[in-house]
N, C-alpha and C positions, 0 to 999 in steps of 0.2 A: 503655445500661448495659453495662459491660464484663463479659463472661462469665467467671466464676471458673473457672480451670483445675482439672482433676481431678489429684489427686496420684498419683504412681507407685504408692504402696502401695494406694490404692483400685483403680486399674486392675488391678494384679496380683491383688488379692483377687477382683475380679469374674471375671477370667479363670480363676483357680484354681477358683472356685465352679462356673463353667460346665464346666470339665474334669472335676471330681469328679462333678457331676450326670450329665454324659454318660457317665462311666465306670461309675457305680453303677446307673443306670436299667436298662440291659439285664439286669444280673445280677438285680435285684429282680423285674423283669417275668418273666424265665425261671423264677425260684423260685416266683412266684405261679402260673404256668401249670402247673408240676410238681405243686404242692399241689392245684390244681384237678383235674388229671388223676387224682391219687391218690384224692381223695375221691369222684370219680365212679366210679372203679374199685371202691372199697370198697362203694359203694351198689349197684352192679350185682351184685357178688358176693353181697351180702346178699339181694338180690331172688332170685337163683338158688337160694340155700340155702333160703329161705322157701318158694318155690314147690315145690321138691322135697320138703321136709318135709310140706307140706300134701297134696301128691299121695299120699304114702305113708300119712299118718295118716287120710285121708278115705276109704280104700277100704272099710273095714268099715261106718262110718256110712252111706255112700252105698248100700252093698249092702242094708243093713237099712232105709234110708230114714228114719233117725232124725234129724229136724231139730234136736231139742234137743241131741243129742250133737254134731252138726255146728256148732251155734251156739256151744257151749262152746269147741270147738277154734278157731273163728274169733275168739272173744273173746280167747283166749290170744295169738294172733298180733297182734291189734290193740293189745296192751299195749306193743308196740314203738312208740315215739314217731314213727318214720319212716313207719309204716304209715298210709295214708290210706283205703284201701278194700279189702275182700275180698268176692268174690261167688262163691258155690258153687251150682251147679244140678245136679240129678240126674233120674232117671226119674220120670215122672209129675209131680206138682205140687211136687216138692222144690225149694225155692229159699231160700237163706240169704244175707243181705247185711248187712254192717256197714260204716260209713263215718264220716268226721269231719264235724261241723257247723262253723259259723262260729267257735265258741269252742274248736274242736279237741277236742270231746268225741265219744266213740264212741256212735253211735246206730244203730238198725236202719234200713236203707234199702230202697228198692224196687229197681227195675231201670232207673233213669234213666241217660242217657249221661253218662259222666265225661270231661271235657276239661281240659286244662292240661298243665303241665310235670311229668310223673310218669315214674317208671321202671315200666313195665308188664310183667308176666309172666302167662302163661296156659298151662295144661296140661290134657290129657284124663286123667281118672282111669280106669284099666283094672282089670278083675278077670278074671284068667285070659285076658287078651288081648282082653276084650270091654269097650268103653267103657260106663261106668256113670254118668259125670258129668263136669262141667267146672268148673275153678276159675280165677278171675282175681284177680291181686294188683296193687295200685297203691301204690308207695312215693313219698312226697313228698320234694322237694329242698329243703324249707324249712330243715331243720337244716344241710344242706350249704352253702347260701348264707350262713347265719350264720357258719359256720366260715371261709368264704372272706372275708367282711367283716373278721373278726378278724385273719385272716392278712394282708390288705392293710394294715390299720391297723398291725400289728406291723412290716411291711416298711417302711412310710413312717417309722415312729418310728425304726427302726434306721438307715435311710439319713440321716435328718435329724441324728441324733446323730453319726454318723460324719462327715458333711459339716461339721458345726460344729467337731468336734475337728480335722479336717484343715485347714480354712480358718483356724481360730484359731492352730494351730501354725505354719502357713506365713506367716500375717500377722505373727506375732511374729518369725519368722526373717527375713522381709524387712525388718521395722522395725529389727532389730538389725544385720543384715549390710549393708543398702543405705541405708535412709532416714537413720539417725543419722549414718553416715559422710558421706553427701552433705551433711547440714546442717552438719557440722563443716567440710567443704571449702568450703561456701558462706560460713561465717563468715570463713574465711581470705581468700576472694576479695573479700568486702565490705570487709575490712580493707585489702587491697591497693588496692581502688578508692578508698578514702578517703585513700590516701597513706601508709599505714603499711607500710613495707617490711621491718620487723624481725620479722614474724610467722613462725612455723614450725608444722609439723604435729607433733602430739604422739604419733602412732603411725605405725608402718611396716606396710604391707600388701603382700601379694604377688599381689593380684588386679587386676582392671581398674581399681578405684577407686584402688589403689596406683599404677598407671600414670598415671591422671589426676592424682593428687597429685604424682607426680614431674614431670609436664609443667608443673604450676603452679609447682612449686619452681624448675624451670629458667627459666620465664618471670619469676619473682621475681628470680632471679640476673641475668637480662638487664636487668630494670628497674633493679636496683642499679647494674649496669655502665653503663647509659645515664645514670643520675643522676651517676655519677662522671665520665663523659665530658662531661656538661653543665657540671659544676663546673669541669673542666679548660678547657672551651671558654670559660667565663665569665672564668676567670683569664687565658686567652690574649687575650680581648677587652680586658680591663683593661690588659694589657701593651701591646696594640696602641694603645689610646687614649693611653697615656703616650708611646709612640713617636711618635704623630701630634702630640702637644703639643710634643715636642722638635723634630720636623721643622718645625712651625709657627714655633717660635722661630728655628730656623736660617733659615727662609725670610724672616722679618722682617729678620734680619741681612743676608741676601743682597740683599734689596731696598734696604737702606741702602747696601750696597756698590755696587749697580747704579746708584743715584742719583749716587753719587760718581763712578762710572765714566762716566756719561753727560756729566758736565761737561767731560771731555777727549775725548769721542767724536769730535767733528768732525775734530780733528787726526789721530786714529788712522785715521778713515775715509779721509782723503786718502792717508795712507801705505799703508793696506791696498788702496785702489783701484789704486794704482801697482803694488803687488806682484801683484794679481790680473790686471792686464793682461799683465804679464810671464808669469804662470802660464798664462793663456789661450793665449798664443802657443805656449808649450811643449806645452800639451794638444792644440791643433790639429795641431801637427806629429806628436805621438804618435798622435793619432786616425787620421791618414792612414796612419801606419806600421801600426797595429793593423787598420785596414780592409783594407789589402793582405794582412796576415798572415791575417786571417779568410777573405778570398777564396781565398788560397792553400790554407788548411786545408780549406775546403769543397770546393775542386776536388780536393784530395788524398783527401778522404773519399769523394767520388763516384767517383774513380778506384779507391779501395780496394773500394767496394761492387761496381763493375763487375768488378774483378779477382776478388773472392771469388765472385761469381755464375758467372764463367767457370771459376774453379777448381773450384767445386762440380760443374759439368758435366764439365769436362775430366778431373778426377781420378776421379770416380765412374764415368764411362762406361768407361774401360779396366779399372777395378777390377771392374765387372760382368762383363766378359769373362774376366778372370783367375780370379775366384772361380767363375763359372758353369762354365767349361770344366774347372776342376779338380774340381768336384763331378761333372760328367759322366764324367770319367775315373775317379773313385773308384768308379763303378758298374760299371766293366769287370771282369768276373770273371777275366779272363786276366792281371791285374796280378800281378807278383811282390811279395814282402814289401818288398823295397827300394824298388820303384817306389811302392807304396802309402805307405810312410813318407815318401818325398820329396813326394808329393802332400799328405799331411797337413801337412808343414812349409810348403808353399806356401799351403795354405788358412789355417793359423794365422797365418802372417806377413801374408797379405793382409787377414785380419780385423783384425789388430793395426794395420796401416797405415790401414785404414778408420776404426778408432776414433780414431786420432790426427788424421786429416783432419776427422772429425766434431767433435772438440773444438775445433780451430782455427776451424772455420766457426761453431760455436755461439758461441764467444767473440766473433767478429766480428759476428754477428747481435745479440748482447746489446749490444755497444758502439754499434751503429747504431740501436738501438731497434726492431728488426724482429721481435723475439720478443714475443708476446702470450700472456696466460693464457687457455686454452680450458677453462673449467669445464664438466663434464658428469657425469651420474650414472654410476657404475661400481661394480663388485664389488671393494671394497678387500680383502676376505679372499682372493679369487683372486689379486690382484696380489701380496700378501704371500707367498702360497704359492708362486707362480712364482719370486719373487725368492729365497726360501729354497732351493727346489729348484735354482736356478741356482748359488747360492753354496755349497751344501752340498758338492758334488763338489770345488770349488776348496779348501775348508777341509780336507776329508778328505785331499786329496793332500799337504797340508803337516802332517798329523797334528794338526790343530786341532779343537776342539769348537765347533760353531756352534749356539747355543741361542737360543730365542725366549721371552720373558717377556711375555705379553699380559694386560693388565688386563681385568676383566669388563665395564668400560664402553666398551671399544674397539669402534666400530661396524663393521658388516659392509658396509653400502651407504651411500655418501656421494656428494656432488657436489663435485668439485674437478678439477684438471688431472692426470689419471692419468699421462700420459707424463712430466711433470716430476717428480711424486712418485716414480715408479719410477726415474727417472734419479738423483734425490737419494739414495735408499736403496741402489741398486746401487753408486754412487760411494763412499758412506761405508763400506758393508760390504766393497767391494773394497779400499779403502785399509787397513781394519782387518786383513783377512786378509793383505795384501801385507806389512805392517810388523809382523806378529806371528809369532814363530818358534816359540813353544810356549805352551800354555795354552788359552784359549778366547776366542771373540767372542760377545757377547750383544746381541741386538736386543730392546729393551724398547718396548712399545707401550701407550699409555694416552691419556687425554684430560684436559683441564682442565674445570672446571665450566662447563656451558653458560650462555650469556648470556640476557638476557630475550627477545631476538628468536629464540631457538631454535637459533642457530648454536653450533658447538663448535670447540675447538682440538685438533687431533691432536698428540700429543707422541710423538716417536720418538727413542730414545736408542740409540747404538751405542757399546758399551764393549768394549775389548780389553785383553789383557795383553801388549801388544807393547813396542816399544822406547821409546815415549813421545816427547814433544816438550819441549825445553828452554824455559824462560821467555822467553829472548831471541828464540826462533824463533816463539813463539805469535803474535806480532804480524805475522809475515810470511807465514803459511801461506795467507792469502786474497788474496795479491798475484799478478797474472798472471805466468806464466813464471818463478816463483820456486819453488825446491825447497829444503827445509831438511834438516838432518842431514848424514851423511857422503856424500861423492860416490859411494861404491860402492852406497849405498842408493837413489840417485835413478834413477827411471825415468819415461818418458813425457814429456809436454809441460809439466807444471806448471800445467795449466789446470783439472784436475778439481775441486778445492775452490773455485776462483774461480767456475766455472760453477754449482756446487752452491749457493754463497752467493747468486749472482745469481738463480737459480731460486727459492730460498726467499723472497727479498725481493720478487720479482715476484708471488709467490702471497700476499703480505701477511704473511709469517711472519718468523721470526728463527732464527738458528743461533748456538750458543755452543760453546766447547770448553774443557775442563780436562784437564791432563795432568801426569804426573810422569815424568821420564826413568827408564827401566828398569822402570817399573811399569805403564805403559799409558796410554790416552787415553779420554776420554768426550766424544762429540759429541752435542749435544742440539738437536733441530729442533722448532720449534713452527709449525704451519701451520693456518690457519683452514679449516673445511669446513662442510658442512651435511648433516644426515641426510636420506636419501631412502628411500621404500618400495621393496621388492624389485621391485614391478611396473614401476618406471620403468627397470629395467636391461634393456638389450637384449643378447642374445648369439646366436651362431650355433653350433649344436651339431653340425653335420655337417661340420666342417673335415677337410681331408685329412691323415691321420696316417701313412699308409704310402706306400711308393714306388709310383707309378702305372705299370702295365705295359701298359695297354690300355683300351679302352672297352667297356662292357657292350653286348652285342648288343641289337638291337631299338630303337636310338635313331636320330634323324635324322643324316644326314651333315653335321655342322656344319663349314662352311668358314671358315677363319681367314686374315685378312690381317695381315701384319707390315709396319709402316711404320717404318723406321729407316735413318739415313744411314750408320751405321758397319757395315761388312760383317761384322766379327767378332761384333757384338751380334746382327745379323740371323741369322747362322749359329747362334749359341748358342740363341736362342729357337726357331728353326726345328727344331733337333735335339730340343729338349725336347718340342715339340708333336707332331712326327712320331713320336717314340718312343711316344706314346700312341695314334697312329693318326689324327690330325687331318690333313685335306688343307690345305696351306698355300700361300699366294701372297705374294710379297715386293714392296715398293715402297721406293724410296730417299729420297723426299721427299713432302711433302703433295700436290703437284700430281699425281704419279704415283698416289698413293693414291686421289684422286678419280676418276681415269680407270679405275683397277683396280676400284673399287667399281661404277662404271657398267657395266663389262664383265662382272664376275664375281659380283656381289651376295653378298658374304660375310655370314655370320651374326655374326661377332665380329671386331673390329679392335683390334690392339695398336698404339697410336699413340705415337711418340716426341714429346717436347716441342720440342726444338731441331733444326731441319733447314734446309738451304738451299732456295731457290726459294719454298717455302711451309712455314711451321712447323706444329706439331701443333695449335695452337689454331685457326688459320684453317682448316686442313683438316677439323677436327672440325665446326666450324660449317657449312662448305660441304657436307659429306656429310649431316649431319642435316637440312639444308634441302631435300634432294632428296626427291621424293614416294615413291620406292621405299625410302627409309631408315627406314620407320616402325618396323621391328622390330629393326634392327641395334643391337648394343651396342658402345660404344667405350670401352676402358680405356686410360689413359695410363701409359706407362713413362717416368719422368723421373729425372734425377740431381739436380734442383734441390731444395734444402731450404727455400726461402723460401716463406712463407705466401701471399704475393700471387700467386706462380706457380701454386700449388695451387688458389687461389680462381678464377683465370682459367680453369684447365682445367675445373673444375666448372661455371662459368658458361657455358662453351662447349658443355657437354652430356656431358662424360665421366661414365660411371657409376661408375668406380673409379680409384684411382691407386696404382700399385706403384712403390716407390722402388728405384733402382739403388744397389748391387747387390742383386738379388732372389734368393730361393730357389725351387726348382722347385715346392714345395708351395704357395707364394703364387700362382703362375701358375694351377695347377690349382684351387686353392681359389676364386679369383676367378671362374673360368669356371663352376665348379659353382654358385656363388651366382647369377650373372647368367643362365646358360643352362639350369641344371638338369641339367648333364652328370653321368652316372654312370660310375664308373671300375672297372676291375679292378686289384687290388693285388698286390704282390709275394707276399703270403701266400696268395693264391688269389683266386677270384672272389667278390666281396661288396661290401657297402655299408659306409659308415662305421658305427661302433658305434652301435646304437640305444639309446635311453633305456629302461633296464629298472628305473627307480626304483619303489620300493614306496610305497604310500600310508601316511599316519600310522597308521591302524588296523592295516594289515598289519604294519608294523614293530612296533607294540605287541604284537600277538599272537605274533609270532616271538620277541620278547624275553621274553615270559612263559614260553615253553617252555625257556629257557636256565637253567642252574644259578644258584641264589640267590647263592652265594659269588662266582661270576664277575661277576654284576650288581653286587654291592656293591663289588668291586674296581674295576670300570670306573667306577662312580659316584664313588668316592674319587679316582681319577686325573683324572676330568673336573672335579671341584671344585677340585683343585690345579692345573688347566691343564697337566697333564703330557702333552705330545704323544706322547713316545716310549712311555710306559707304556700310554697309550690304544691306540696302534697295535699294540703287542705283544699286548695282550689281544684286540683285534679280530681279529688274524691267526689266533688260535686257532679262530675260527669258520669259516675258509675251507673245510675239508673238509665241514663240516655244512651250511652255507648260504652259498654264494658271493655271492648277490645281497644278502643282509643285510650280509655283511662289506664289500662294495664301498660300500654306502650309508653305513654307519657310518664307514668310512675317509674318505669324502667330507666328512662333517660335521667330522671332526677336522682334515683337511687345510685346510678353509675356516675353521678356528678357531671354528666355531659350537658352542661348548661349552654355550651356553644351550639350543639346540635339542636337543643330546644329553641334557642333564639333564632336560628336559621329557619326553623319551621314556622315560627310566629311572624 
């Protein structure tokens, strides 16, 4: 038998009854205890008064030993209904006793022992300080217990009446406010279940039941919409059936025509066969020509790949020396202002030339299919922050405003190809700043709705108020080596947008553009990604941020071997390492490196990739196979940009790869990670900045001590995602609490407004 469910009203009534009983019981019990204590106190006081009165009144009768007089006085005291027994004894044979019998009548008593629950008082009767008698008084608690029973009955009656009133009132309130509206909602739901979609709610409520009714109303609207869609689909099916009937008729006609055609088919087949034989001869001749063209094209493509690989090495290797030595010369304090300006020009020009080389090589790798997508978890917020920091100075130099508009759903940690996404955003922002003379550039960040498998689509828009692109040029901007607009506005290779589009499509995304000449352009990129937890993100917090001037004392003497066939590159790396105090040995090829290792046993080896006699890959394998090479670290320095070259170096045993041209801090940073080297910096002796982050509780306590107006202003700015206003408010706390200011700035710089709002 199915158990009948209890109604909500019954459950609430039972709970309310329990709460009221639990609430009133302590009060009534306390009141009963107080009444009991009061009645006991009154009985005790009554006993004290009676015994004192008897003591005073019995002095003369006891002195004269008048038992009749004593008996009258005792009878007077026994008139009190609470008095149970009075015994008076004096000198000689004087003894007077009165007590109650079973019917509570006063009778003369002897001197039996009296036991029970009584209030007992006894006093010596004195005459001029001399004891002349003794009096004992017994007061019964019979009347007190009756009063207590009446009081208990009254308390129970009061509590029961109050409980009934409270429960009755609350039951009526629940019935009126909850049960009846629920039944009305149930009537509407039953009507919907039976197929009646024209029902409505007769009342509007602003409570939870109103929210439930609104949800049912929305569901009803969706059902009506689905019914309309079903009708439309039915109409479409009817139209499709009619179209199929028409096609069937047409097919019947075609079959009739085919039957007629088959009657003359043999003659046409002979004619067609002759034509096909002629065509086959032509096709064979064309196939031979195409095969030759294909072989020539493949040979040319292989030659191009070899050429580009050589170009990668041959161009990057001298650029490494040019940029490296120019940076070394910039550290010379004896330079004049003119010399420093010339070095800055050399450095900027070299970096620009390197960018052009990279674009051409990237385009060639894309065409040859040698670029692959490498998805990995990374901190998207940090990448966006670095890009904005990089582009902000460029925008300010042109008097432009670079703004970011980030949606609340934009994720912080994702899995995607970070380097390609970074390249895409830098290229689009760089183009926007380049072709904008006044106004602003906006980077909008958001997401599309996540799919069922949990993946999401990152949406990045770059909008500017620049010169814009004409309609006839929009179709040309993604073509290689094509630049649109005026000739005076054209710079670079014309490959930036082509590479950007190829990267977006390689990552499974899409890129679109809309523009109006003279008003600006809007580039929209959609790239699929996946959310990942913060714990999957790996980072190195001890990177080299200042110029290294030496080694901390107390460390081992790390010996460094440089293996490089170009003398200028060996000299550059040697100067960088010796400036920090490392002992350095050089080798010009892999074979010399093996011999030098056997002879000198270095702790760290910088290995070039391409060298005569023995290349870097073979030399790395040979050295690591030696028994004494158990602790040596080998890092590769290469100008190659191809993935297969990097994989070959890692497979050979290289612990890290540094690309040419490199920066000094990359060299020192790599050695710090692999060997644990500690450096002295230009600012003085010390280590990289340590992590002074505060815990969540510490941050919350520090924020509680700040002014309420300041907290409200910061909360408003965080809700509006106003980066500039947030940073301006946080900078106000620098003199008060620098650690708090740094951590709040880090949250804003990482666009973690959700975390900031949780703290506030």
